[in-house]
C-alpha positions in Angstrom: 132.7 201.0 311.1 134.5 202.9 313.8 133.3 202.2 317.4 132.7 205.8 318.3 129.8 206.2 315.8 126.4 206.5 317.5 124.4 203.4 317.9 121.6 205.3 316.1 123.5 205.1 312.8 124.6 201.6 311.6 125.2 200.4 308.1 123.6 203.5 306.6 120.3 203.1 308.5 119.2 206.0 310.7 117.0 205.0 313.6 114.6 207.3 315.3 114.7 207.7 319.1 111.1 206.6 319.1 109.8 205.3 315.8 106.6 207.1 314.7 103.4 205.3 315.2 104.8 202.7 317.6 103.8 204.2 321.0 100.6 203.0 322.5 98.8 206.0 323.7 95.7 205.4 325.8 93.5 208.5 326.4 92.3 207.2 329.8 95.9 207.3 331.0 96.4 211.1 330.4 96.5 213.1 333.7 93.6 215.5 333.8 94.2 219.1 334.8 90.5 219.6 335.8 89.3 217.5 338.7 85.6 216.5 339.1 85.1 219.2 341.8 86.5 221.8 339.5 84.1 220.7 336.8 81.1 221.0 339.2 82.2 224.5 340.1 82.6 225.5 336.5 79.1 224.2 335.6 77.4 226.1 338.5 77.7 223.5 341.3 74.8 221.6 342.8 75.0 219.0 340.2 75.8 215.3 340.9 79.0 214.1 339.4 78.5 212.8 335.9 80.4 211.9 332.8 79.5 213.7 329.6 80.6 212.9 326.1 82.6 215.4 324.0 80.6 217.4 321.5 83.3 216.8 318.9 86.7 215.0 318.8 89.2 216.4 316.3 92.6 214.8 315.6 95.5 215.3 313.1 93.7 212.8 310.9 90.3 214.5 311.3 90.7 218.2 311.4 87.2 219.4 310.5 84.0 219.3 312.5 80.6 220.8 311.8 80.3 224.4 310.5 83.6 226.2 311.0 84.8 223.9 313.8 88.3 222.9 312.9 91.9 222.3 314.2 94.8 223.9 312.4 98.3 222.4 312.8 101.1 225.0 312.2 104.7 224.1 311.6 104.7 220.5 312.8 107.9 218.5 312.4 105.9 215.3 311.8 102.2 214.9 311.0 101.5 211.1 311.1 98.0 210.1 310.2 98.5 206.6 308.8 99.4 205.0 312.1 98.4 201.4 312.9 95.9 201.1 315.7 96.1 201.2 318.6 98.7 204.0 318.0 96.7 207.2 317.3 97.4 209.8 314.6 99.7 212.5 316.0 101.5 215.8 315.3 105.1 216.1 316.5 106.7 219.5 317.2 110.5 220.2 317.4 111.4 223.8 318.0 115.0 223.2 316.7 113.6 222.1 313.3 111.0 224.9 312.9 111.4 228.3 311.3 108.6 229.8 313.3 106.8 229.0 316.5 104.8 225.8 316.0 101.1 225.9 317.1 97.8 224.2 317.3 94.7 226.3 316.7 91.2 225.1 317.5 88.1 226.9 316.3 84.6 226.0 317.6 81.2 227.0 316.2 78.6 226.1 318.8 75.6 227.0 316.5 76.7 224.3 314.0 75.9 221.8 316.8 72.5 223.3 317.6 73.6 225.4 320.6 72.1 228.8 320.3 72.4 230.2 323.9 75.5 231.1 325.9 77.1 228.2 327.7 80.3 227.0 329.3 82.6 225.1 326.9 85.8 223.2 327.7 88.4 222.5 325.0 90.8 219.8 326.0 94.1 218.9 324.4 95.8 215.6 325.0 99.5 216.1 324.9 102.2 213.4 325.1 105.7 214.7 325.9 109.0 212.9 326.1 110.7 214.9 328.9 109.2 218.3 329.8 107.8 220.9 327.5 106.5 224.5 328.1 104.1 226.3 325.9 101.7 229.2 325.8 98.0 228.7 325.9 96.0 231.6 324.5 92.4 232.3 323.4 90.6 235.0 321.6 89.0 237.3 320.9 89.8 239.6 323.8 87.1 240.1 326.4 86.1 236.5 326.7 85.8 234.9 330.2 88.4 232.2 329.7 90.5 230.2 332.2 93.5 227.9 331.7 95.5 230.4 329.8 99.2 231.3 330.1 102.4 229.4 330.2 102.0 225.7 330.9 104.6 223.0 331.5 103.8 219.4 331.1 105.6 216.1 331.1 104.5 212.6 330.1 100.9 212.3 329.1 98.7 215.3 330.1 95.4 216.9 329.4 95.4 220.7 329.0 92.0 222.3 329.3 90.8 225.8 328.2 87.5 226.8 329.7 85.2 229.3 328.0 82.6 230.5 330.5 79.2 231.9 329.6 
């Protein structure tokens, strides 16, 4: 085999830069974009700092919640749901391999969880990036009081939050 052939290709075997399902991703190591002080302000202030559990956690392996709550994965390059713990299921996106703009859509139906009055909700996405990635965060329908929208750039492991205010 000639010496100028990439080390990624040897004896007919193609090796991935980072084999799927081999990365250990720990949610507690993702940088939060909302700090405790920001959370207190969003929730009306005057509250002691506290930890609250998520209403629902959806993943590429579990895309449906209660009612119409769901996550939709659009044009992923890889959707790996059969990973070996502690590696979590994941969706991988590569713009160079996509025919359209890839996306993740999250739909939430509060009444399916027994919430019947207006409240503030935070949707949080954990994103692992090799290098740096930029993407657009959008929410609808128009007229909602939403923060965390627009172009976001992240690198490494980051949490991206979208806040729906009452």
